[in-house]
C-alpha positions as MATLAB code, in Angstrom:
seq = 'XXXXXXXXXXXXXXXXXXXXXXXXXXXXXXXXXXXXXXXXXXXXXXXXXXXXXXXXXXXXXXXXXXXXXXXXXXXXXXXXXXXXXXXXXXXXXXXXXXXXXXXXXXXXXXXXXXXXXXXXXXXXXXXXXXXXXXXXXXXXXXXXXXXXXXXXXXXXXXXXXXXXXXXXXXXXXXXXXXXXXXXXXXXXXXXXXXXXXXXXXXXXXXXXXXXXXXXXXXXXXXXXXXXXXXXXXXXXXXXXXXXXXXXXXXXXXXXXXXXXXXXXXXXXXXXXXXXXXXXXXXXXXXXXXXXXXXXXXXXXXXXXXXXXXXXXXXXXXXXXXXXXXXXXXXXXXXXXXXXXXXXXXXXXXXXXXXXXXXXXXXXXXXXXXXXXXXXXXXXXXXXXXXXXXXXXXXXXXXXXXXXXXXXXXXXXXXXXXXXX';
ca = [
       0.019   -0.079    0.102;
       1.158    3.489   -0.877;
       2.424    5.820    1.982;
       1.142    8.842    0.355;
      -1.849    9.795    2.513;
      -4.441   10.980   -0.026;
      -3.612    8.116   -2.262;
      -3.837    5.567    0.678;
      -7.309    6.992    1.462;
      -8.334    6.594   -2.074;
      -7.212    3.174   -2.082;
      -9.364    2.274    1.092;
     -12.365    3.798   -0.700;
     -11.664    1.961   -3.796;
     -11.395   -1.387   -1.813;
     -14.768   -0.617   -0.184;
     -16.330   -0.237   -3.532;
     -14.738   -3.212   -5.093;
     -16.019   -5.710   -2.491;
     -19.548   -4.541   -3.272;
     -19.130   -4.938   -7.054;
     -21.854   -7.387   -8.254;
     -19.471   -9.129  -10.545;
     -17.367   -9.883   -7.536;
     -20.024  -10.670   -4.923;
     -23.383  -11.777   -6.452;
     -22.408  -15.393   -7.850;
     -21.904  -16.624   -4.316;
     -25.567  -16.205   -3.374;
     -27.089  -16.968   -6.795;
     -28.880  -20.323   -6.846;
     -28.750  -22.688   -9.875;
     -31.090  -21.411  -12.578;
     -34.612  -22.817  -12.041;
     -36.376  -24.900  -14.601;
     -39.357  -23.350  -16.321;
     -40.002  -19.649  -17.136;
     -37.561  -17.076  -15.377;
     -38.112  -13.451  -15.295;
     -35.287  -11.172  -14.072;
     -36.441   -7.685  -12.991;
     -34.606   -4.919  -10.990;
     -34.081   -1.290  -10.154;
     -31.396    0.751   -8.716;
     -27.984    2.156   -9.475;
     -26.301   -1.233   -9.136;
     -29.216   -3.186  -10.828;
     -27.752   -3.271  -14.426;
     -24.421   -4.602  -12.989;
     -26.345   -7.050  -10.984;
     -28.187   -8.242  -14.226;
     -24.714   -8.613  -15.884;
     -23.429  -10.784  -13.195;
     -26.609  -12.953  -13.314;
     -26.192  -13.561  -17.092;
     -22.540  -14.321  -16.482;
     -23.653  -17.313  -14.362;
     -27.213  -18.253  -15.888;
     -26.674  -17.169  -19.550;
     -29.246  -15.089  -21.352;
     -32.397  -14.367  -19.359;
     -35.683  -12.758  -19.911;
     -36.438   -9.631  -18.110;
     -36.305   -5.810  -17.495;
     -33.997   -3.819  -15.316;
     -34.120    0.192  -14.695;
     -30.961    1.891  -13.769;
     -29.678    5.427  -13.498;
     -28.511    7.328  -16.700;
     -25.069    6.213  -17.470;
     -25.134    3.006  -15.478;
     -26.303    0.577  -18.129;
     -24.393   -2.585  -18.721;
     -24.381   -5.036  -21.646;
     -26.814   -7.882  -21.252;
     -27.828  -10.478  -23.913;
     -31.417  -11.060  -22.663;
     -32.333   -8.712  -19.933;
     -33.386   -5.322  -21.335;
     -31.713   -2.422  -19.430;
     -33.492    0.804  -19.268;
     -32.101    4.054  -17.961;
     -33.966    6.668  -16.112;
     -33.547    9.652  -13.866;
     -32.277    9.746  -10.367;
     -32.936   11.220   -7.635;
     -35.950   12.848   -9.068;
     -38.129   10.415  -11.218;
     -38.897   11.057  -14.935;
     -41.199    9.645  -17.719;
     -38.623    7.001  -18.743;
     -38.814    5.487  -15.316;
     -42.601    5.715  -15.158;
     -43.004    3.958  -18.511;
     -40.366    1.208  -17.778;
     -42.102    0.523  -14.293;
     -45.377    0.056  -16.028;
     -43.804   -2.420  -18.548;
     -42.375   -4.326  -15.621;
     -45.617   -4.552  -13.885;
     -47.285   -5.867  -17.132;
     -44.578   -8.530  -17.475;
     -44.961   -9.715  -13.700;
     -48.796   -9.886  -14.098;
     -48.499  -12.393  -16.855;
     -46.690  -14.866  -14.634;
     -48.195  -18.016  -13.077;
     -47.641  -20.520  -10.298;
     -44.787  -22.335  -11.898;
     -42.748  -19.343  -12.802;
     -39.761  -17.841  -11.074;
     -38.742  -14.141  -10.558;
     -35.328  -12.954   -9.662;
     -35.558   -9.322   -8.444;
     -32.312   -7.411   -8.363;
     -32.718   -4.376   -5.965;
     -30.367   -1.629   -4.893;
     -30.313    1.881   -3.752;
     -31.746    4.440   -6.168;
     -34.627    2.084   -6.947;
     -37.064    4.457   -5.263;
     -36.722    7.100   -7.946;
     -36.257    4.656  -10.778;
     -39.325    2.550   -9.998;
     -42.030    5.159  -10.646;
     -45.728    4.404  -10.438;
     -47.746    7.216   -8.745;
     -50.906    5.914   -7.073;
     -54.372    7.203   -7.650;
     -54.664   10.373   -9.556;
     -51.185   11.685   -8.687;
     -49.166   12.810  -11.674;
     -45.565   12.207  -12.327;
     -45.008   16.121  -12.098;
     -46.591   16.047   -8.755;
     -44.357   13.166   -7.538;
     -41.432   15.090   -8.881;
     -42.290   18.199   -7.024;
     -42.749   16.288   -3.778;
     -39.377   14.296   -4.194;
     -37.494   17.597   -4.787;
     -38.936   19.195   -1.641;
     -38.259   16.064    0.492;
     -34.680   15.991   -0.765;
     -34.180   19.618    0.165;
     -35.774   19.239    3.543;
     -33.052   17.342    5.340;
     -35.327   14.428    6.169;
     -33.463   11.169    6.666;
     -33.910    8.460    4.011;
     -36.343    6.470    6.259;
     -38.699    9.317    6.217;
     -38.741    9.688    2.503;
     -39.318    5.986    2.160;
     -42.208    5.985    4.439;
     -43.880    8.813    2.496;
     -43.036    7.281   -1.060;
     -44.389    3.985   -0.183;
     -47.970    5.326    0.720;
     -48.389    7.191   -2.717;
     -46.854    4.444   -5.038;
     -48.348    1.372   -6.856;
     -45.061   -0.378   -6.790;
     -43.276    0.347   -3.467;
     -43.874   -1.174   -0.084;
     -44.196   -4.745   -1.519;
     -46.498   -3.927   -4.433;
     -43.887   -4.987   -7.126;
     -43.805   -8.425   -5.444;
     -47.397   -8.628   -5.120;
     -47.743   -8.116   -8.943;
     -45.815  -11.277   -9.502;
     -47.939  -13.568   -7.309;
     -48.385  -16.402   -7.553;
     -44.877  -16.852   -9.046;
     -42.101  -17.544   -6.733;
     -39.648  -14.531   -6.055;
     -36.139  -14.404   -4.839;
     -34.949  -10.802   -4.294;
     -31.341  -10.009   -4.116;
     -30.513   -6.730   -2.362;
     -27.559   -4.431   -1.961;
     -28.161   -2.346    1.008;
     -27.579    1.382    0.914;
     -29.580    2.246    4.137;
     -28.666    2.711    7.817;
     -29.720   -0.475    9.553;
     -29.961   -2.691    6.357;
     -33.611   -3.018    6.698;
     -34.944   -4.608    3.307;
     -38.100   -2.606    3.751;
     -36.026    0.644    3.331;
     -33.896   -0.394    0.334;
     -35.494    1.165   -2.674;
     -38.581    1.819   -0.625;
     -38.995   -2.079   -0.242;
     -40.681   -2.985   -3.467;
     -40.526   -6.624   -2.372;
     -41.287   -6.077    1.314;
     -44.657   -5.188    3.057;
     -45.310   -1.681    4.445;
     -45.645   -1.319    8.206;
     -46.298    2.397    7.947;
     -49.536    4.363    7.327;
     -50.814    7.415    5.682;
     -51.245    9.285    8.948;
     -47.523    8.816    9.744;
     -46.770    9.922    6.356;
     -48.668   13.125    6.775;
     -47.125   13.796   10.082;
     -43.747   13.430    8.581;
     -44.498   15.996    5.952;
     -45.631   18.361    8.545;
     -42.646   17.702   10.785;
     -40.165   18.318    7.914;
     -42.055   21.446    6.587;
     -42.984   19.946    3.293;
     -46.171   20.988    1.677;
     -47.150   18.419   -0.959;
     -49.342   18.919   -3.998;
     -53.006   18.848   -3.149;
     -53.493   15.467   -4.907;
     -50.971   13.810   -2.625;
     -52.461   15.336    0.443;
     -55.951   14.116   -0.544;
     -54.563   10.785   -1.315;
     -52.991   10.302    2.081;
     -56.022   11.654    3.858;
     -57.965    8.930    2.034;
     -55.661    6.302    3.548;
     -52.825    5.921    1.175;
     -51.941    2.751   -0.364;
     -50.371    0.231    2.213;
     -49.509   -3.403    1.544;
     -49.163   -5.046    5.028;
     -46.284   -7.564    5.392;
     -48.855  -10.362    6.040;
     -50.514   -9.951    2.748;
     -50.973  -13.387    1.090;
     -49.385  -12.149   -2.111;
     -45.958  -11.737   -0.346;
     -45.804  -15.283    0.841;
     -43.859  -16.377   -2.225;
     -41.068  -13.803   -1.792;
     -37.689  -14.428   -0.166;
     -35.585  -11.235    0.419;
     -31.862  -11.720    0.806;
     -29.248   -8.751    1.485;
     -26.024   -9.995    0.139;
     -23.978   -6.768    0.190;
     -24.022   -3.932    2.742;
     -21.933   -1.137    4.122;
     -20.500   -3.226    7.076;
     -18.799   -5.503    4.537;
     -17.130   -2.678    2.798;
     -16.029   -0.968    5.934;
     -14.519   -4.220    7.088;
     -12.666   -4.647    3.785;
     -11.158   -1.108    4.004;
     -10.299   -1.770    7.719;
      -8.347   -4.939    6.841;
      -6.345   -3.112    4.050;
      -5.473   -0.396    6.380;
      -4.339   -2.765    9.258;
      -2.049   -4.506    6.776;
      -0.345   -1.301    6.444;
       0.218   -0.832   10.275;
      -2.718    1.479   10.950;
      -4.975    1.142   13.973;
      -8.614    1.231   12.824;
     -11.753    2.048   14.684;
     -15.065    1.620   12.878;
     -17.479    4.453   14.332;
     -20.542    2.659   12.716;
     -21.975    1.695    9.410;
     -25.444    3.317    9.955;
     -24.682    6.846   10.918;
     -27.434    9.403   10.126;
     -27.881   13.099   10.637;
     -26.981   16.504    9.232;
     -23.729   16.239    7.276;
     -22.039   19.422    8.731;
     -23.039   18.486   12.414;
     -21.688   14.956   11.955;
     -18.417   16.479   10.579;
     -17.956   18.788   13.580;
     -18.409   15.856   16.055;
     -16.005   13.694   14.011;
     -13.431   16.618   13.871;
     -13.544   17.041   17.782;
     -13.089   13.276   18.099;
     -10.038   13.272   15.687;
      -8.444   16.065   17.501;
      -9.027   14.496   20.813;
      -7.316   11.212   19.550;
      -4.507   13.069   18.074;
      -3.929   14.955   21.484;
      -3.696   11.503   23.244;
      -1.125   10.062   20.926;
       2.602    9.952   21.668;
       5.044   10.487   18.992;
       5.560    6.692   18.633;
       1.954    5.865   18.273;
       0.506    4.104   15.200;
      -1.628    6.172   12.956;
      -5.322    5.815   13.717;
      -8.068    5.562   11.044;
     -11.686    6.356   11.894;
     -14.084    4.740    9.481;
     -17.796    5.286    9.285;
     -20.768    4.641    6.812;
     -24.387    5.317    6.719;
     -26.292    8.120    4.988;
     -26.079   11.661    6.042;
     -28.319   14.482    4.929;
     -28.183   18.090    3.738;
     -30.745   20.762    4.581;
     -30.748   22.968    1.454;
     -30.053   26.563    2.618;
     -28.238   28.042   -0.375;
     -28.119   27.423   -4.217;
     -24.703   26.091   -4.611;
     -23.767   22.573   -5.989;
     -23.196   20.082   -3.003;
     -23.987   16.763   -1.646;
     -23.703   15.210    1.795;
     -20.206   13.730    1.405;
     -18.653   16.927    0.035;
     -20.498   19.002    2.623;
     -19.195   16.582    5.346;
     -15.716   17.074    4.051;
     -15.930   20.915    3.865;
     -17.369   21.171    7.461;
     -14.648   18.800    8.590;
     -12.010   20.850    7.175;
     -13.424   24.030    8.678;
     -13.641   22.279   12.097;
     -10.191   20.764   11.940;
      -8.805   24.369   10.932;
      -5.727   22.993    9.173;
      -4.628   20.656   12.063;
      -1.437   18.933   10.945;
      -1.427   15.340   10.421;
      -5.080   14.700    9.820;
      -6.378   13.846    6.379;
      -9.942   12.455    5.339;
     -12.056   11.130    2.518;
     -15.790   11.228    2.284;
     -17.438    9.697   -0.874;
     -20.692    7.961   -1.890;
     -19.920    4.449   -3.127;
     -22.204    4.926   -6.063;
     -19.968    7.653   -7.490;
     -22.561   10.295   -7.275;
     -22.884   12.636   -4.345;
     -25.923   14.777   -4.251;
     -26.298   17.220   -7.122;
     -22.984   16.473   -8.984;
     -21.365   13.631  -10.917;
     -18.719   13.594   -8.289;
     -18.239   10.782   -5.656;
     -16.937   13.111   -2.824;
     -13.804   14.975   -1.590;
     -10.437   14.587   -0.021;
      -9.233   16.888    2.571;
      -5.986   17.632    4.477;
      -4.065   20.380    6.475;
      -3.478   22.157    3.143;
      -7.085   22.373    2.058;
      -7.786   25.731    3.648;
      -4.522   26.989    2.310;
      -5.554   26.163   -1.242;
      -8.879   28.008   -0.693;
      -6.813   31.084    0.196;
      -4.701   30.736   -2.939;
      -7.860   30.602   -5.109;
      -9.638   33.341   -3.302;
     -12.289   30.965   -1.779;
     -13.937   31.310    1.415;
     -14.889   27.944    2.803;
     -17.268   29.233    5.277;
     -19.228   31.041    2.570;
     -19.208   27.817    0.344;
     -20.599   25.731    3.331;
     -23.411   28.425    3.935;
     -24.237   28.308    0.264;
     -24.326   24.477    0.065;
     -21.555   24.863   -2.513;
     -19.144   22.089   -1.306;
     -18.725   20.465   -4.721;
     -18.013   23.799   -6.317;
     -15.496   24.599   -3.620;
     -13.635   21.254   -3.919;
     -13.708   21.558   -7.683;
     -11.940   24.942   -7.506;
      -9.294   23.781   -4.949;
      -8.603   20.516   -6.556;
     -10.096   18.251   -3.893;
     -12.714   16.338   -5.610;
     -12.921   12.500   -5.929;
     -14.312   11.671   -9.359;
     -14.862    7.975  -10.151;
     -17.765    7.808  -12.784;
     -20.224    5.117  -12.321;
     -19.071    2.568   -9.806;
     -21.927    0.283  -10.585;
     -22.776   -0.513   -7.062;
     -24.084    1.345   -4.048;
     -23.447    0.702   -0.253;
     -23.861    4.320    0.617;
     -21.436    6.587    2.257;
     -17.775    5.903    2.977;
     -15.800    8.301    5.486;
     -12.253    7.777    6.578;
     -10.228    9.913    8.890;
      -6.435    9.158    9.070;
      -4.800   10.737   12.270;
      -1.104   10.757   12.402;
       0.804   11.490   15.643;
       2.532   14.887   15.953;
];
């Protein structure tokens, strides 16, 4: 492993991504291809790569998978459709309708393999009742700007969808279904991954209305009316879900463990702060900066370097009009809180290669980051106030750009602390 600190941190991130690559991990959990008719469906940023991995083992398959623009992979039989994320679009809505039509033609002896990963909430788009796509888009945009955690967004989206909260699986009944999932959510609850299209809903419309009020989001009138009428819940004990088996085979904890193992092999002491952290990105960053400074103050000159790893999904409450995302905002707030402290470097990236509003995975910081800002005439505090973390790191050369990683186990954060 390299001794160049920024390069070392990037190696750790790359390792975390690599172990979650479906081409490396899916075959171990894939059963032999069943006899009879087999239908492969899926949605999410990793779903096309998952489909590619399936066909590498099973050969050409019938099916349809929806992924994010730019994330398609070559498949022989499975059709790959690209659509918008994080705000849904007409391509996703049309593909979702076609997927439901495919499932509704299946019978008792048929088998469905569902490939689900993060991002599926936007890509699987079937607004319930009289709700229009434009109204769903407006609500999604408002929720993303509110700073509400992903669990809240999912609870609301399930109530106004004809496909989320188990309804995708219900459409396939009485066929048997195996759902293979890559987790991108804190806690790894299958009901939260892509808003649980293969898992029944334990929420209700009243809770969704309360959440909208709590996060100061005013939805279009049709959505309010639909929720007041009871929403569209499908309980976990619904008979149509009895033929479904859900398996999470890749999750943030595995990726953090792989990065930890790589760091330890280089003589670094590692502590994992958690794989399910939530909260406002700038607030978590300040807490982590204080932790890093305290750790460094307790180290002697001969101490081993310490690496603090964490995962989960942070949020950003949109206050300004800059270009940002939770990982870049975390990195910027961390740099400000560390105030050029010597010997402390960090990386914060989304494992899918896209952090918030930019095609950028995240950012690297070190003691020199604020000095670079001075040289470019940037004020990091102003950038943070304007939610312009990606713009800031683009100007000082701190961005991490990967392109599509074809997987998604959420945020990866690493702080490397050297003794003084």
